[in-house]
PDBQT receptor file of N, H, CA, C and O in Angstrom, charges set to zero:
ATOM      1  N   MET A   1      96.696 102.832 123.694  1.00  0.00    +0.000 N 
ATOM      2  CA  MET A   1      97.422 103.642 122.830  1.00  0.00    +0.000 C 
ATOM      3  C   MET A   1      97.256 105.068 123.611  1.00  0.00    +0.000 C 
ATOM      4  O   MET A   1      96.107 105.231 124.021  1.00  0.00    +0.000 OA
ATOM      5  N   HIS A   2      97.991 105.936 123.848  1.00  0.00    +0.000 N 
ATOM      6  H   HIS A   2      98.925 105.804 123.514  1.00  0.00    +0.000 HD
ATOM      7  CA  HIS A   2      97.673 107.221 124.413  1.00  0.00    +0.000 C 
ATOM      8  C   HIS A   2      98.163 108.366 123.323  1.00  0.00    +0.000 C 
ATOM      9  O   HIS A   2      99.228 108.250 122.716  1.00  0.00    +0.000 OA
ATOM     10  N   THR A   3      97.496 109.198 123.191  1.00  0.00    +0.000 N 
ATOM     11  H   THR A   3      96.631 109.292 123.684  1.00  0.00    +0.000 HD
ATOM     12  CA  THR A   3      97.896 110.367 122.445  1.00  0.00    +0.000 C 
ATOM     13  C   THR A   3      98.801 111.242 123.342  1.00  0.00    +0.000 C 
ATOM     14  O   THR A   3      98.869 111.169 124.569  1.00  0.00    +0.000 OA
ATOM     15  N   PHE A   4      99.489 112.086 122.531  1.00  0.00    +0.000 N 
ATOM     16  H   PHE A   4      99.434 112.146 121.534  1.00  0.00    +0.000 HD
ATOM     17  CA  PHE A   4     100.438 113.034 123.269  1.00  0.00    +0.000 C 
ATOM     18  C   PHE A   4     100.762 113.953 122.154  1.00  0.00    +0.000 C 
ATOM     19  O   PHE A   4     100.909 113.672 120.965  1.00  0.00    +0.000 OA
ATOM     20  N   THR A   5     100.866 115.373 122.887  1.00  0.00    +0.000 N 
ATOM     21  H   THR A   5     100.747 115.601 123.853  1.00  0.00    +0.000 HD
ATOM     22  CA  THR A   5     101.271 116.675 122.308  1.00  0.00    +0.000 C 
ATOM     23  C   THR A   5     102.502 117.082 122.480  1.00  0.00    +0.000 C 
ATOM     24  O   THR A   5     102.975 117.021 123.614  1.00  0.00    +0.000 OA
ATOM     25  N   ASP A   6     103.327 117.609 121.338  1.00  0.00    +0.000 N 
ATOM     26  H   ASP A   6     102.942 117.659 120.416  1.00  0.00    +0.000 HD
ATOM     27  CA  ASP A   6     104.595 118.051 121.159  1.00  0.00    +0.000 C 
ATOM     28  C   ASP A   6     104.589 119.507 121.397  1.00  0.00    +0.000 C 
ATOM     29  O   ASP A   6     104.058 120.109 120.464  1.00  0.00    +0.000 OA
ATOM     30  N   ASN A   7     104.897 120.057 122.093  1.00  0.00    +0.000 N 
ATOM     31  H   ASN A   7     105.329 119.568 122.851  1.00  0.00    +0.000 HD
ATOM     32  CA  ASN A   7     104.825 121.601 122.429  1.00  0.00    +0.000 C 
ATOM     33  C   ASN A   7     106.236 121.969 122.287  1.00  0.00    +0.000 C 
ATOM     34  O   ASN A   7     106.422 123.078 122.788  1.00  0.00    +0.000 OA
ATOM     35  N   SER A   8     107.263 121.473 121.808  1.00  0.00    +0.000 N 
ATOM     36  H   SER A   8     107.111 120.572 121.401  1.00  0.00    +0.000 HD
ATOM     37  CA  SER A   8     108.532 121.731 121.649  1.00  0.00    +0.000 C 
ATOM     38  C   SER A   8     109.028 123.015 121.025  1.00  0.00    +0.000 C 
ATOM     39  O   SER A   8     110.145 123.479 121.254  1.00  0.00    +0.000 OA
ATOM     40  N   HIS A   9     108.070 123.600 120.167  1.00  0.00    +0.000 N 
ATOM     41  H   HIS A   9     107.163 123.223 119.981  1.00  0.00    +0.000 HD
ATOM     42  CA  HIS A   9     108.039 124.633 119.276  1.00  0.00    +0.000 C 
ATOM     43  C   HIS A   9     107.154 125.667 119.641  1.00  0.00    +0.000 C 
ATOM     44  O   HIS A   9     107.132 126.720 119.004  1.00  0.00    +0.000 OA
ATOM     45  N   LEU A  10     106.373 125.445 120.675  1.00  0.00    +0.000 N 
ATOM     46  H   LEU A  10     106.391 124.589 121.193  1.00  0.00    +0.000 HD
ATOM     47  CA  LEU A  10     105.651 126.675 121.059  1.00  0.00    +0.000 C 
ATOM     48  C   LEU A  10     106.212 127.923 121.559  1.00  0.00    +0.000 C 
ATOM     49  O   LEU A  10     106.887 128.032 122.583  1.00  0.00    +0.000 OA
ATOM     50  N   GLY A  11     105.825 129.017 120.617  1.00  0.00    +0.000 N 
ATOM     51  H   GLY A  11     105.277 128.928 119.785  1.00  0.00    +0.000 HD
ATOM     52  CA  GLY A  11     106.431 130.311 120.966  1.00  0.00    +0.000 C 
ATOM     53  C   GLY A  11     107.536 130.680 120.031  1.00  0.00    +0.000 C 
ATOM     54  O   GLY A  11     108.124 131.752 119.891  1.00  0.00    +0.000 OA
ATOM     55  N   ARG A  12     107.681 129.510 119.413  1.00  0.00    +0.000 N 
ATOM     56  H   ARG A  12     107.204 128.639 119.527  1.00  0.00    +0.000 HD
ATOM     57  CA  ARG A  12     108.970 130.280 118.303  1.00  0.00    +0.000 C 
ATOM     58  C   ARG A  12     108.279 131.036 117.433  1.00  0.00    +0.000 C 
ATOM     59  O   ARG A  12     107.108 130.891 117.083  1.00  0.00    +0.000 OA
ATOM     60  N   ILE A  13     109.244 132.044 117.022  1.00  0.00    +0.000 N 
ATOM     61  H   ILE A  13     110.195 132.162 117.307  1.00  0.00    +0.000 HD
ATOM     62  CA  ILE A  13     108.834 133.006 115.966  1.00  0.00    +0.000 C 
ATOM     63  C   ILE A  13     109.109 133.103 114.780  1.00  0.00    +0.000 C 
ATOM     64  O   ILE A  13     108.497 133.817 113.987  1.00  0.00    +0.000 OA
ATOM     65  N   GLU A  14     110.171 132.317 114.489  1.00  0.00    +0.000 N 
ATOM     66  H   GLU A  14     110.668 131.737 115.133  1.00  0.00    +0.000 HD
ATOM     67  CA  GLU A  14     110.956 132.050 112.855  1.00  0.00    +0.000 C 
ATOM     68  C   GLU A  14     109.956 131.117 112.185  1.00  0.00    +0.000 C 
ATOM     69  O   GLU A  14     110.226 131.096 110.984  1.00  0.00    +0.000 OA
ATOM     70  N   PHE A  15     109.018 130.415 112.436  1.00  0.00    +0.000 N 
ATOM     71  H   PHE A  15     108.799 130.433 113.411  1.00  0.00    +0.000 HD
ATOM     72  CA  PHE A  15     108.348 129.329 111.999  1.00  0.00    +0.000 C 
ATOM     73  C   PHE A  15     106.844 129.375 112.796  1.00  0.00    +0.000 C 
ATOM     74  O   PHE A  15     106.611 130.087 113.773  1.00  0.00    +0.000 OA
ATOM     75  N   LEU A  16     105.972 128.535 112.208  1.00  0.00    +0.000 N 
ATOM     76  H   LEU A  16     106.161 127.957 111.415  1.00  0.00    +0.000 HD
ATOM     77  CA  LEU A  16     104.792 128.397 112.770  1.00  0.00    +0.000 C 
ATOM     78  C   LEU A  16     104.996 127.227 113.807  1.00  0.00    +0.000 C 
ATOM     79  O   LEU A  16     105.381 126.099 113.498  1.00  0.00    +0.000 OA
ATOM     80  N   GLY A  17     104.674 127.669 115.130  1.00  0.00    +0.000 N 
ATOM     81  H   GLY A  17     104.362 128.585 115.381  1.00  0.00    +0.000 HD
ATOM     82  CA  GLY A  17     105.011 126.606 116.412  1.00  0.00    +0.000 C 
ATOM     83  C   GLY A  17     103.991 126.051 117.114  1.00  0.00    +0.000 C 
ATOM     84  O   GLY A  17     104.069 125.739 118.302  1.00  0.00    +0.000 OA
ATOM     85  N   ALA A  18     102.926 125.902 116.341  1.00  0.00    +0.000 N 
ATOM     86  H   ALA A  18     102.863 126.156 115.376  1.00  0.00    +0.000 HD
ATOM     87  CA  ALA A  18     101.749 125.139 116.642  1.00  0.00    +0.000 C 
ATOM     88  C   ALA A  18     101.781 123.967 117.464  1.00  0.00    +0.000 C 
ATOM     89  O   ALA A  18     102.223 123.055 116.766  1.00  0.00    +0.000 OA
ATOM     90  N   PRO A  19     101.517 123.558 118.637  1.00  0.00    +0.000 N 
ATOM     91  CA  PRO A  19     101.728 122.173 119.265  1.00  0.00    +0.000 C 
ATOM     92  C   PRO A  19     101.028 121.021 118.192  1.00  0.00    +0.000 C 
ATOM     93  O   PRO A  19     100.051 121.351 117.519  1.00  0.00    +0.000 OA
ATOM     94  N   ARG A  20     101.548 119.801 118.108  1.00  0.00    +0.000 N 
ATOM     95  H   ARG A  20     102.342 119.533 118.655  1.00  0.00    +0.000 HD
ATOM     96  CA  ARG A  20     101.269 118.983 117.405  1.00  0.00    +0.000 C 
ATOM     97  C   ARG A  20     100.673 117.669 118.042  1.00  0.00    +0.000 C 
ATOM     98  O   ARG A  20     101.418 117.137 118.866  1.00  0.00    +0.000 OA
ATOM     99  N   THR A  21      99.605 117.122 117.837  1.00  0.00    +0.000 N 
ATOM    100  H   THR A  21      99.000 117.554 117.168  1.00  0.00    +0.000 HD
ATOM    101  CA  THR A  21      99.195 116.069 118.463  1.00  0.00    +0.000 C 
ATOM    102  C   THR A  21      99.321 114.601 117.808  1.00  0.00    +0.000 C 
ATOM    103  O   THR A  21      98.741 114.412 116.739  1.00  0.00    +0.000 OA
ATOM    104  N   PHE A  22     100.005 113.621 118.365  1.00  0.00    +0.000 N 
ATOM    105  H   PHE A  22     100.475 113.775 119.233  1.00  0.00    +0.000 HD
ATOM    106  CA  PHE A  22     100.268 112.450 117.726  1.00  0.00    +0.000 C 
ATOM    107  C   PHE A  22      99.413 111.365 118.164  1.00  0.00    +0.000 C 
ATOM    108  O   PHE A  22      98.829 111.617 119.218  1.00  0.00    +0.000 OA
ATOM    109  N   LYS A  23      99.163 110.192 117.639  1.00  0.00    +0.000 N 
ATOM    110  H   LYS A  23      99.638 109.987 116.783  1.00  0.00    +0.000 HD
ATOM    111  CA  LYS A  23      98.961 108.841 118.237  1.00  0.00    +0.000 C 
ATOM    112  C   LYS A  23     100.089 107.853 118.521  1.00  0.00    +0.000 C 
ATOM    113  O   LYS A  23     100.163 106.948 119.353  1.00  0.00    +0.000 OA
ATOM    114  N   THR A  24     100.949 108.284 117.591  1.00  0.00    +0.000 N 
ATOM    115  H   THR A  24     100.888 109.018 116.915  1.00  0.00    +0.000 HD
ATOM    116  CA  THR A  24     102.019 107.218 118.087  1.00  0.00    +0.000 C 
ATOM    117  C   THR A  24     103.522 108.032 117.989  1.00  0.00    +0.000 C 
ATOM    118  O   THR A  24     103.625 109.098 117.381  1.00  0.00    +0.000 OA
ATOM    119  N   TRP A  25     104.556 107.434 118.610  1.00  0.00    +0.000 N 
ATOM    120  H   TRP A  25     104.472 106.569 119.103  1.00  0.00    +0.000 HD
ATOM    121  CA  TRP A  25     106.113 107.941 118.214  1.00  0.00    +0.000 C 
ATOM    122  C   TRP A  25     106.001 107.913 116.756  1.00  0.00    +0.000 C 
ATOM    123  O   TRP A  25     106.043 109.003 116.184  1.00  0.00    +0.000 OA
ATOM    124  N   ASN A  26     105.828 106.565 115.870  1.00  0.00    +0.000 N 
ATOM    125  H   ASN A  26     105.794 105.680 116.334  1.00  0.00    +0.000 HD
ATOM    126  CA  ASN A  26     106.108 106.257 114.769  1.00  0.00    +0.000 C 
ATOM    127  C   ASN A  26     105.464 107.717 113.891  1.00  0.00    +0.000 C 
ATOM    128  O   ASN A  26     106.279 108.183 113.095  1.00  0.00    +0.000 OA
ATOM    129  N   GLN A  27     104.367 108.315 113.953  1.00  0.00    +0.000 N 
ATOM    130  H   GLN A  27     103.705 107.937 114.600  1.00  0.00    +0.000 HD
ATOM    131  CA  GLN A  27     103.682 109.038 113.564  1.00  0.00    +0.000 C 
ATOM    132  C   GLN A  27     104.413 110.361 113.566  1.00  0.00    +0.000 C 
ATOM    133  O   GLN A  27     104.559 111.115 112.604  1.00  0.00    +0.000 OA
ATOM    134  N   MET A  28     104.909 110.541 114.979  1.00  0.00    +0.000 N 
ATOM    135  H   MET A  28     104.790 109.929 115.760  1.00  0.00    +0.000 HD
ATOM    136  CA  MET A  28     105.738 111.910 115.196  1.00  0.00    +0.000 C 
ATOM    137  C   MET A  28     107.068 111.887 114.585  1.00  0.00    +0.000 C 
ATOM    138  O   MET A  28     107.574 112.965 114.273  1.00  0.00    +0.000 OA
ATOM    139  N   ALA A  29     107.759 110.687 114.355  1.00  0.00    +0.000 N 
ATOM    140  H   ALA A  29     107.348 109.811 114.608  1.00  0.00    +0.000 HD
ATOM    141  CA  ALA A  29     108.930 110.697 113.572  1.00  0.00    +0.000 C 
ATOM    142  C   ALA A  29     108.832 110.396 112.271  1.00  0.00    +0.000 C 
ATOM    143  O   ALA A  29     109.872 110.492 111.620  1.00  0.00    +0.000 OA
ATOM    144  N   GLU A  30     107.787 110.034 111.683  1.00  0.00    +0.000 N 
ATOM    145  H   GLU A  30     106.942 109.957 112.212  1.00  0.00    +0.000 HD
ATOM    146  CA  GLU A  30     107.686 110.089 110.059  1.00  0.00    +0.000 C 
ATOM    147  C   GLU A  30     107.391 111.615 109.629  1.00  0.00    +0.000 C 
ATOM    148  O   GLU A  30     108.023 112.165 108.727  1.00  0.00    +0.000 OA
ATOM    149  N   GLU A  31     106.380 112.236 110.357  1.00  0.00    +0.000 N 
ATOM    150  H   GLU A  31     105.867 111.790 111.090  1.00  0.00    +0.000 HD
ATOM    151  CA  GLU A  31     106.221 113.749 110.019  1.00  0.00    +0.000 C 
ATOM    152  C   GLU A  31     107.302 114.319 110.130  1.00  0.00    +0.000 C 
ATOM    153  O   GLU A  31     107.731 114.737 109.054  1.00  0.00    +0.000 OA
ATOM    154  N   ASN A  32     108.161 114.582 111.319  1.00  0.00    +0.000 N 
ATOM    155  H   ASN A  32     107.813 114.243 112.193  1.00  0.00    +0.000 HD
ATOM    156  CA  ASN A  32     109.424 115.035 111.319  1.00  0.00    +0.000 C 
ATOM    157  C   ASN A  32     110.474 114.965 110.288  1.00  0.00    +0.000 C 
ATOM    158  O   ASN A  32     111.147 115.874 109.804  1.00  0.00    +0.000 OA
ATOM    159  N   ALA A  33     110.476 113.562 110.027  1.00  0.00    +0.000 N 
ATOM    160  H   ALA A  33     109.929 112.823 110.420  1.00  0.00    +0.000 HD
ATOM    161  CA  ALA A  33     111.283 113.269 108.909  1.00  0.00    +0.000 C 
ATOM    162  C   ALA A  33     111.131 113.770 107.742  1.00  0.00    +0.000 C 
ATOM    163  O   ALA A  33     112.088 114.404 107.299  1.00  0.00    +0.000 OA
ATOM    164  N   TYR A  34     109.866 113.637 106.879  1.00  0.00    +0.000 N 
ATOM    165  H   TYR A  34     109.088 113.121 107.239  1.00  0.00    +0.000 HD
ATOM    166  CA  TYR A  34     109.398 113.820 105.679  1.00  0.00    +0.000 C 
ATOM    167  C   TYR A  34     109.313 115.015 105.550  1.00  0.00    +0.000 C 
ATOM    168  O   TYR A  34     109.193 115.396 104.386  1.00  0.00    +0.000 OA
ATOM    169  N   SER A  35     109.336 116.091 106.653  1.00  0.00    +0.000 N 
ATOM    170  H   SER A  35     109.433 115.782 107.599  1.00  0.00    +0.000 HD
ATOM    171  CA  SER A  35     108.942 117.399 106.453  1.00  0.00    +0.000 C 
ATOM    172  C   SER A  35     110.165 118.389 105.997  1.00  0.00    +0.000 C 
ATOM    173  O   SER A  35     110.125 119.591 105.735  1.00  0.00    +0.000 OA
ATOM    174  N   ARG A  36     111.191 117.538 105.991  1.00  0.00    +0.000 N 
ATOM    175  H   ARG A  36     111.224 116.561 106.203  1.00  0.00    +0.000 HD
ATOM    176  CA  ARG A  36     112.548 118.150 105.758  1.00  0.00    +0.000 C 
ATOM    177  C   ARG A  36     112.463 118.292 103.964  1.00  0.00    +0.000 C 
ATOM    178  O   ARG A  36     112.829 119.330 103.413  1.00  0.00    +0.000 OA
ATOM    179  N   ILE A  37     112.050 117.365 103.356  1.00  0.00    +0.000 N 
ATOM    180  H   ILE A  37     111.753 116.522 103.803  1.00  0.00    +0.000 HD
ATOM    181  CA  ILE A  37     112.096 117.261 102.052  1.00  0.00    +0.000 C 
ATOM    182  C   ILE A  37     111.223 118.880 101.463  1.00  0.00    +0.000 C 
ATOM    183  O   ILE A  37     111.875 119.672 100.783  1.00  0.00    +0.000 OA
ATOM    184  N   PRO A  38     110.270 119.077 101.699  1.00  0.00    +0.000 N 
ATOM    185  CA  PRO A  38     109.822 120.413 101.117  1.00  0.00    +0.000 C 
ATOM    186  C   PRO A  38     110.545 121.670 101.411  1.00  0.00    +0.000 C 
ATOM    187  O   PRO A  38     110.553 122.714 100.759  1.00  0.00    +0.000 OA
ATOM    188  N   LEU A  39     111.237 121.332 102.675  1.00  0.00    +0.000 N 
ATOM    189  H   LEU A  39     111.231 120.484 103.205  1.00  0.00    +0.000 HD
ATOM    190  CA  LEU A  39     112.394 122.575 102.880  1.00  0.00    +0.000 C 
ATOM    191  C   LEU A  39     113.644 122.559 102.092  1.00  0.00    +0.000 C 
ATOM    192  O   LEU A  39     114.474 123.469 102.073  1.00  0.00    +0.000 OA
ATOM    193  N   GLY A  40     113.714 121.275 101.347  1.00  0.00    +0.000 N 
ATOM    194  H   GLY A  40     113.040 120.537 101.363  1.00  0.00    +0.000 HD
ATOM    195  CA  GLY A  40     115.184 121.295 100.581  1.00  0.00    +0.000 C 
ATOM    196  C   GLY A  40     116.245 120.962 101.435  1.00  0.00    +0.000 C 
ATOM    197  O   GLY A  40     117.391 121.212 101.061  1.00  0.00    +0.000 OA
ATOM    198  N   VAL A  41     116.041 120.433 102.533  1.00  0.00    +0.000 N 
ATOM    199  H   VAL A  41     115.110 120.230 102.837  1.00  0.00    +0.000 HD
ATOM    200  CA  VAL A  41     117.139 120.067 103.415  1.00  0.00    +0.000 C 
ATOM    201  C   VAL A  41     117.503 118.530 103.179  1.00  0.00    +0.000 C 
ATOM    202  O   VAL A  41     118.681 118.174 103.226  1.00  0.00    +0.000 OA
ATOM    203  N   HIS A  42     116.591 117.732 102.953  1.00  0.00    +0.000 N 
ATOM    204  H   HIS A  42     115.635 118.021 102.914  1.00  0.00    +0.000 HD
ATOM    205  CA  HIS A  42     117.085 116.446 102.737  1.00  0.00    +0.000 C 
ATOM    206  C   HIS A  42     116.078 115.795 101.507  1.00  0.00    +0.000 C 
ATOM    207  O   HIS A  42     114.987 116.251 101.163  1.00  0.00    +0.000 OA
ATOM    208  N   ILE A  43     116.709 114.708 101.006  1.00  0.00    +0.000 N 
ATOM    209  H   ILE A  43     117.595 114.338 101.286  1.00  0.00    +0.000 HD
ATOM    210  CA  ILE A  43     115.804 114.098  99.969  1.00  0.00    +0.000 C 
ATOM    211  C   ILE A  43     115.249 112.566 100.533  1.00  0.00    +0.000 C 
ATOM    212  O   ILE A  43     115.875 111.875 101.336  1.00  0.00    +0.000 OA
ATOM    213  N   LYS A  44     114.174 112.272 100.036  1.00  0.00    +0.000 N 
ATOM    214  H   LYS A  44     113.665 112.833  99.383  1.00  0.00    +0.000 HD
ATOM    215  CA  LYS A  44     113.589 111.157 100.434  1.00  0.00    +0.000 C 
ATOM    216  C   LYS A  44     114.323 109.791 101.079  1.00  0.00    +0.000 C 
ATOM    217  O   LYS A  44     113.887 109.249 102.095  1.00  0.00    +0.000 OA
ATOM    218  N   MET A  45     115.492 109.315 100.349  1.00  0.00    +0.000 N 
ATOM    219  H   MET A  45     115.846 109.755  99.523  1.00  0.00    +0.000 HD
ATOM    220  CA  MET A  45     116.480 108.738 100.656  1.00  0.00    +0.000 C 
ATOM    221  C   MET A  45     116.865 108.914 102.300  1.00  0.00    +0.000 C 
ATOM    222  O   MET A  45     116.863 107.986 103.110  1.00  0.00    +0.000 OA
ATOM    223  N   ASP A  46     117.147 110.128 102.554  1.00  0.00    +0.000 N 
ATOM    224  H   ASP A  46     117.148 110.881 101.897  1.00  0.00    +0.000 HD
ATOM    225  CA  ASP A  46     117.837 110.511 103.483  1.00  0.00    +0.000 C 
ATOM    226  C   ASP A  46     116.653 110.260 104.732  1.00  0.00    +0.000 C 
ATOM    227  O   ASP A  46     116.922 109.605 105.740  1.00  0.00    +0.000 OA
ATOM    228  N   CYS A  47     115.478 110.811 104.519  1.00  0.00    +0.000 N 
ATOM    229  H   CYS A  47     115.260 111.342 103.700  1.00  0.00    +0.000 HD
ATOM    230  CA  CYS A  47     114.433 110.225 105.628  1.00  0.00    +0.000 C 
ATOM    231  C   CYS A  47     114.383 109.080 105.813  1.00  0.00    +0.000 C 
ATOM    232  O   CYS A  47     114.841 108.743 106.905  1.00  0.00    +0.000 OA
ATOM    233  N   ASP A  48     113.985 108.248 105.154  1.00  0.00    +0.000 N 
ATOM    234  H   ASP A  48     113.613 108.522 104.267  1.00  0.00    +0.000 HD
ATOM    235  CA  ASP A  48     113.734 106.700 104.933  1.00  0.00    +0.000 C 
ATOM    236  C   ASP A  48     114.971 106.007 105.819  1.00  0.00    +0.000 C 
ATOM    237  O   ASP A  48     114.824 105.132 106.672  1.00  0.00    +0.000 OA
ATOM    238  N   GLU A  49     116.210 106.613 105.405  1.00  0.00    +0.000 N 
ATOM    239  H   GLU A  49     116.329 107.324 104.712  1.00  0.00    +0.000 HD
ATOM    240  CA  GLU A  49     117.656 105.972 106.186  1.00  0.00    +0.000 C 
ATOM    241  C   GLU A  49     117.582 106.448 107.860  1.00  0.00    +0.000 C 
ATOM    242  O   GLU A  49     118.057 105.775 108.775  1.00  0.00    +0.000 OA
ATOM    243  N   GLY A  50     116.997 107.536 107.996  1.00  0.00    +0.000 N 
ATOM    244  H   GLY A  50     116.611 108.082 107.253  1.00  0.00    +0.000 HD
ATOM    245  CA  GLY A  50     117.232 108.121 109.112  1.00  0.00    +0.000 C 
ATOM    246  C   GLY A  50     116.123 107.489 110.173  1.00  0.00    +0.000 C 
ATOM    247  O   GLY A  50     116.375 107.302 111.364  1.00  0.00    +0.000 OA
ATOM    248  N   LEU A  51     115.004 107.228 109.615  1.00  0.00    +0.000 N 
ATOM    249  H   LEU A  51     114.799 107.380 108.648  1.00  0.00    +0.000 HD
ATOM    250  CA  LEU A  51     113.934 106.755 110.179  1.00  0.00    +0.000 C 
ATOM    251  C   LEU A  51     114.435 104.746 110.638  1.00  0.00    +0.000 C 
ATOM    252  O   LEU A  51     114.206 104.061 111.634  1.00  0.00    +0.000 OA
ATOM    253  N   ARG A  52     115.097 104.484 109.440  1.00  0.00    +0.000 N 
ATOM    254  H   ARG A  52     115.282 105.041 108.631  1.00  0.00    +0.000 HD
ATOM    255  CA  ARG A  52     115.348 103.057 109.758  1.00  0.00    +0.000 C 
ATOM    256  C   ARG A  52     116.490 103.005 111.166  1.00  0.00    +0.000 C 
ATOM    257  O   ARG A  52     116.416 102.200 112.094  1.00  0.00    +0.000 OA
ATOM    258  N   LEU A  53     117.472 104.043 111.011  1.00  0.00    +0.000 N 
ATOM    259  H   LEU A  53     117.532 104.697 110.256  1.00  0.00    +0.000 HD
ATOM    260  CA  LEU A  53     118.332 103.974 111.889  1.00  0.00    +0.000 C 
ATOM    261  C   LEU A  53     117.940 104.330 113.171  1.00  0.00    +0.000 C 
ATOM    262  O   LEU A  53     118.457 103.945 114.220  1.00  0.00    +0.000 OA
ATOM    263  N   GLY A  54     116.880 105.180 113.018  1.00  0.00    +0.000 N 
ATOM    264  H   GLY A  54     116.460 105.493 112.166  1.00  0.00    +0.000 HD
ATOM    265  CA  GLY A  54     116.404 105.650 114.725  1.00  0.00    +0.000 C 
ATOM    266  C   GLY A  54     115.496 104.558 115.093  1.00  0.00    +0.000 C 
ATOM    267  O   GLY A  54     115.174 104.649 116.277  1.00  0.00    +0.000 OA
ATOM    268  N   HIS A  55     115.004 103.618 114.526  1.00  0.00    +0.000 N 
ATOM    269  H   HIS A  55     115.265 103.544 113.563  1.00  0.00    +0.000 HD
ATOM    270  CA  HIS A  55     113.956 102.350 114.978  1.00  0.00    +0.000 C 
ATOM    271  C   HIS A  55     115.409 101.411 115.367  1.00  0.00    +0.000 C 
ATOM    272  O   HIS A  55     115.320 100.594 116.284  1.00  0.00    +0.000 OA
ATOM    273  N   LEU A  56     116.420 101.538 114.801  1.00  0.00    +0.000 N 
ATOM    274  H   LEU A  56     116.492 102.201 114.057  1.00  0.00    +0.000 HD
ATOM    275  CA  LEU A  56     117.437 100.327 115.407  1.00  0.00    +0.000 C 
ATOM    276  C   LEU A  56     118.129 100.707 116.570  1.00  0.00    +0.000 C 
ATOM    277  O   LEU A  56     118.660  99.908 117.341  1.00  0.00    +0.000 OA
ATOM    278  N   ILE A  57     118.120 102.185 116.722  1.00  0.00    +0.000 N 
ATOM    279  H   ILE A  57     117.688 102.834 116.096  1.00  0.00    +0.000 HD
ATOM    280  CA  ILE A  57     118.786 102.680 117.880  1.00  0.00    +0.000 C 
ATOM    281  C   ILE A  57     117.930 102.690 118.651  1.00  0.00    +0.000 C 
ATOM    282  O   ILE A  57     118.351 102.344 119.755  1.00  0.00    +0.000 OA
ATOM    283  N   GLY A  58     116.495 103.007 118.639  1.00  0.00    +0.000 N 
ATOM    284  H   GLY A  58     116.153 103.289 117.742  1.00  0.00    +0.000 HD
ATOM    285  CA  GLY A  58     115.547 103.053 119.695  1.00  0.00    +0.000 C 
ATOM    286  C   GLY A  58     115.357 101.309 120.292  1.00  0.00    +0.000 C 
ATOM    287  O   GLY A  58     115.453 101.032 121.488  1.00  0.00    +0.000 OA
ATOM    288  N   LYS A  59     115.132 100.470 119.414  1.00  0.00    +0.000 N 
ATOM    289  H   LYS A  59     115.054 100.695 118.443  1.00  0.00    +0.000 HD
ATOM    290  CA  LYS A  59     115.303  98.960 119.718  1.00  0.00    +0.000 C 
ATOM    291  C   LYS A  59     116.500  98.849 120.926  1.00  0.00    +0.000 C 
ATOM    292  O   LYS A  59     116.284  98.659 122.122  1.00  0.00    +0.000 OA
ATOM    293  N   ARG A  60     117.600  98.993 120.379  1.00  0.00    +0.000 N 
ATOM    294  H   ARG A  60     117.776  99.147 119.407  1.00  0.00    +0.000 HD
ATOM    295  CA  ARG A  60     118.729  98.663 121.240  1.00  0.00    +0.000 C 
ATOM    296  C   ARG A  60     118.771  99.553 122.932  1.00  0.00    +0.000 C 
ATOM    297  O   ARG A  60     119.220  99.062 123.968  1.00  0.00    +0.000 OA
ATOM    298  N   ALA A  61     118.209 100.843 122.786  1.00  0.00    +0.000 N 
ATOM    299  H   ALA A  61     117.844 101.242 121.944  1.00  0.00    +0.000 HD
ATOM    300  CA  ALA A  61     118.281 101.473 123.754  1.00  0.00    +0.000 C 
ATOM    301  C   ALA A  61     117.004 100.869 124.807  1.00  0.00    +0.000 C 
ATOM    302  O   ALA A  61     117.078 101.141 126.005  1.00  0.00    +0.000 OA
ATOM    303  N   VAL A  62     116.124 100.242 124.410  1.00  0.00    +0.000 N 
ATOM    304  H   VAL A  62     116.064 100.021 123.437  1.00  0.00    +0.000 HD
ATOM    305  CA  VAL A  62     115.076  99.939 125.260  1.00  0.00    +0.000 C 
ATOM    306  C   VAL A  62     115.599  98.570 125.895  1.00  0.00    +0.000 C 
ATOM    307  O   VAL A  62     115.352  98.199 127.042  1.00  0.00    +0.000 OA
ATOM    308  N   ASN A  63     116.432  97.822 124.870  1.00  0.00    +0.000 N 
ATOM    309  H   ASN A  63     116.633  98.123 123.938  1.00  0.00    +0.000 HD
ATOM    310  CA  ASN A  63     116.726  96.390 125.385  1.00  0.00    +0.000 C 
ATOM    311  C   ASN A  63     118.260  96.482 126.212  1.00  0.00    +0.000 C 
ATOM    312  O   ASN A  63     118.877  95.539 126.710  1.00  0.00    +0.000 OA
ATOM    313  N   TYR A  64     118.643  97.912 126.182  1.00  0.00    +0.000 N 
ATOM    314  H   TYR A  64     118.142  98.677 125.778  1.00  0.00    +0.000 HD
ATOM    315  CA  TYR A  64     119.870  97.764 126.795  1.00  0.00    +0.000 C 
ATOM    316  C   TYR A  64     119.959  97.149 128.534  1.00  0.00    +0.000 C 
ATOM    317  O   TYR A  64     119.142  97.472 129.396  1.00  0.00    +0.000 OA
ATOM    318  N   ASP A  65     120.746  96.527 128.686  1.00  0.00    +0.000 N 
ATOM    319  H   ASP A  65     121.409  96.265 127.986  1.00  0.00    +0.000 HD
ATOM    320  CA  ASP A  65     120.850  96.182 130.157  1.00  0.00    +0.000 C 
ATOM    321  C   ASP A  65     121.746  96.997 131.096  1.00  0.00    +0.000 C 
ATOM    322  O   ASP A  65     122.964  96.829 131.047  1.00  0.00    +0.000 OA
ATOM    323  N   LEU A  66     121.143  97.961 132.035  1.00  0.00    +0.000 N 
ATOM    324  H   LEU A  66     120.153  98.098 132.075  1.00  0.00    +0.000 HD
ATOM    325  CA  LEU A  66     121.784  99.000 132.412  1.00  0.00    +0.000 C 
ATOM    326  C   LEU A  66     122.237  98.269 133.846  1.00  0.00    +0.000 C 
ATOM    327  O   LEU A  66     122.773  98.980 134.696  1.00  0.00    +0.000 OA
ATOM    328  N   LYS A  67     122.054  97.058 134.074  1.00  0.00    +0.000 N 
ATOM    329  H   LYS A  67     121.619  96.481 133.384  1.00  0.00    +0.000 HD
ATOM    330  CA  LYS A  67     122.751  96.395 135.369  1.00  0.00    +0.000 C 
ATOM    331  C   LYS A  67     124.037  95.689 135.013  1.00  0.00    +0.000 C 
ATOM    332  O   LYS A  67     124.706  95.111 135.871  1.00  0.00    +0.000 OA
ATOM    333  N   LYS A  68     124.341  95.735 133.872  1.00  0.00    +0.000 N 
ATOM    334  H   LYS A  68     123.798  96.204 133.176  1.00  0.00    +0.000 HD
ATOM    335  CA  LYS A  68     126.066  95.328 133.332  1.00  0.00    +0.000 C 
ATOM    336  C   LYS A  68     126.971  95.833 134.208  1.00  0.00    +0.000 C 
ATOM    337  O   LYS A  68     128.176  95.664 134.016  1.00  0.00    +0.000 OA
TER     338      LYS A  68
């Protein structure tokens, strides 16, 4: 397992853009998904379903045969 840091919001001025370090992609996905609830953008069901679909799409992408 490798930790990684998300710097994609570094330098943003409209919100706190501090780099975030994660141990897994799932940890990053969950933080990102559920961060929308306090903002009032989504409800928990939206976040749960987004994570579920993201995992399915990720599995299909990893298993996709590019040599077809």
